[in-house]
Each structure stands twice: as structure tokens, then as C-alpha cells.
N, C-alpha and C positions, 0 to 999 in steps of 0.2 A: 374633031379628032379626039378631044377629051371625053366626049360622051361614048365614043367607040371603046376607048380604053376601059372607062367605068363600066360599060355592059360586059366586056371581056372579063373583068375581074369578078363582077357578079356572077357571071356564067360559070366561071372557074370555081368559085366558092360554092355554088349550088350543086355542081357536078360532084364535088367531094363531100358534100353533106349527106348524100344518099349512101348510107352503109347498109350492108346485109345484116339482118337481125338474126342472130343465132337461135335456133329453135331446139336444139338438142344439147345435152350436157352429158359428159362422160366422167364418171367417179374418178377422183384423183386420190391415188393410194387406197386406203380403206376408209369408207365413210364411217363415222362413229355410230355407236349403238345407243347413245344417250342424248338428251337435248343439249347438254354442255359440249359434247363431242360431235354433234351432227355436222355434215357437211353443208355449208352455206353455198347456196347456188347463186352467185352474184353475177349481175349483168343487167340487161334491159331488154324488154320485149317479151313475147309469148314463149313459154316452155312446153314443148310438145312431147319430148322423149327424154328419159333419163336412161343411160346405159351404165351398168356396173356389174359386179359379181359378188356372189355370196361364197364365203369361205366354208370349209368343212363340209358336212353333209347333214341331211335332215334328222338323223337318228344319234350319232356319236356326239357331234359338236355343232349344233345349229347356230348359224350366224344371222345377224340382222343388220341392216344398213338404214341410217336415218338422215334425211336431208331437210333443210330449211327452205321452203318454197313460199311464194306469195300467191294468193288466190284473189282474183278479181272481184269476186262476190257473184252471187247468183249460181248458175250452172257449173258443175265441176264434175269430172269423171277421170278415173284412173284405172288402167288395166294392165295385166302382165301377158297379154296376148303376144306371141312371137318370142316369149322367153324360153330358155332351155331348162330353167330351174324347175325341178319336179315339185308340184304343188305349193307355190309360194302364197304367202298371206300378205295383204296390204293393210296398213294402219294409218289413219290420219289423226293428229293430235293438235289441239289448240296451243297457244303459247303459255297457257297455264299447265300444259302437260296432261290434260284430260282428253281421252280418246273420243273423237266425234264421228268417225266412220271406221269400219272394219269389214273385211271380207276374206274368206278362205276359198271356197269352191263355187264360183259363179259359172264360168265357162269350162265345163268338164273339171279340170284341176287347176285352172288359172284363176286369179283373183281379179275382182272387178269392184271398185267403189264409186258411188255417185251420190250427188245432192244437188237439189235445185235451189237451195236456200241458205247457202253459207254465206256469212258476211265477209266482205273484203278484209283480208289481214294476212299475217304470216302464219304458216302452219308447219308442223313437222310431218313429213311423209316418210313412213318406214316400210320396208320389205323385209320379210324374214321367211325362214323354211316353215312348213306347216307344224312342225313339232316344237316351235318356239313359242310356247305360252299363249294359248287361246285367251287367257284372262288378264292379259295386260291392258287394263283399262286406264292406267296411268303411265305416262312415260318413265316415271321413276322406277317402274317394275322391271325394266330391262336390266339383265345382268351381263355386263361386257366379259368377253373371254377372248382367248386367242386361238387361231384355227389354221389348218393347212389345207391346201387345195382350193380351187376356185371354180364356180359355175356361173357363167354370164347370165344376166337378166336384162330385160327391157321393160321399162314402165311407160306406157303411152298416156298422155295427159290432154285433157281439154279444160279450159278455164283456169290454167295456171300460168305463171310467169316468174322470171327471175326476181330474186330479191334485188331491189333497185339500188344501184350505185352509179354515180356519174361516169361516164366512159371518158377516157382521155380525148376522144375525138370532140366531145362537147367543150372541153376546155380549150383545146387547139382552136376550134371554130370561133369561140367567144373571144380569145385573144387575137385572132386574125381579123375579126369584125372591128374590135376596138382599135387595132393598128390601122385598118382601112379608114375608119372615121377620123382618126388622128392624122393620117396622111392627107385626106380630102380637106380637112379643115386648114391644115397648113398650106396646101396648094391654093385654096381659095383666098387666104390672106395675102399672098403675093401678088 
């Protein structure tokens, strides 16, 4: 009887340890335009798509959004295929603020950046209108401004992940495991 209860508890815990890993992220509010105001994409698992919107328009008040993401190292790609933003640009900066990848018009007017040799680390991924500074080789070159109007975009990613933070589920499972071990020890002493 005890072994059946034990197996039932183990099965129950295993059932709830399988969680769906989110693969998309949607911009919250307005992602910042600088490294200090960039939106941190926290979580765990692979990151396949970022959804957001650029404010203003390409000519009068061009916007940019910047995100902190994690790259696994090795192959990485990002593109804006599927976006409604007219002629976006993608920029990838390392944590020192130096631009390591950039593209404007790869697929017609959509942006595409790729590398097969980036080291694993945190990076800043930025999307901007085409009229927002071709020469931003340093993240510090961005000039924040306020805008009106929104145009949605989609950034498709491969080789990227969320910036890691422990999920509440991890703490709950760890606590449940400790409680289970304590319970079993107590039962075995009696």
C-alpha cells in the first residue's frame, strides 16, 4: 500500500513538472530605445517570435524598440517576415553597446540578420524604421523620443532564448520535493 501511495505521489509530481515553454513574447507597453530602457525578455526556454509595434511613421517621427535577449551561441537568425512595418531595420548589439549585426533590406523591404559564430551571451536586439539612423554602430547613438500611432511588427528568431530567471514552478516543485522527503523520513521513523 505504501509503495502505491509513493508511486502515486511521484506520478502526480511528474505530471505537473511538464510545463509548456513559451516561445513568443509580446511587447509590454513601449519597449525602450536604449540599453538602459530596453525591455528585458525574462523567462526560460527558446524564444521564437517577438510581437510589438513601432510608433510614429518612418519619415516624421521614426520609433525604435530594443529588447534584451539571450543567444545560445553558434547559429542565430532574426527576420521581420510577416511584419506590417514598412521597411524595418534590425540591429543586434553586444552588452558593451557595439553593434554586431545589422540589416535593412534582405527580403524585399524586410530585414534579416544572421550569424553562425556569435558567442553565448546576452544581446540587445533592436527594430527600427528604415529612416532611423543607418549609422547607429553604438547603442548609445539612439535618441529617444515620443510618438503617436502604432504599426505592428513580428520578429522571427532562431537560436535565441529568454533571459533566464527561475520560474515560480521551479520553487514550488523544489519545496514540494523537500516536503515529500521530510514526510517520508518522518513516516519511516515511526
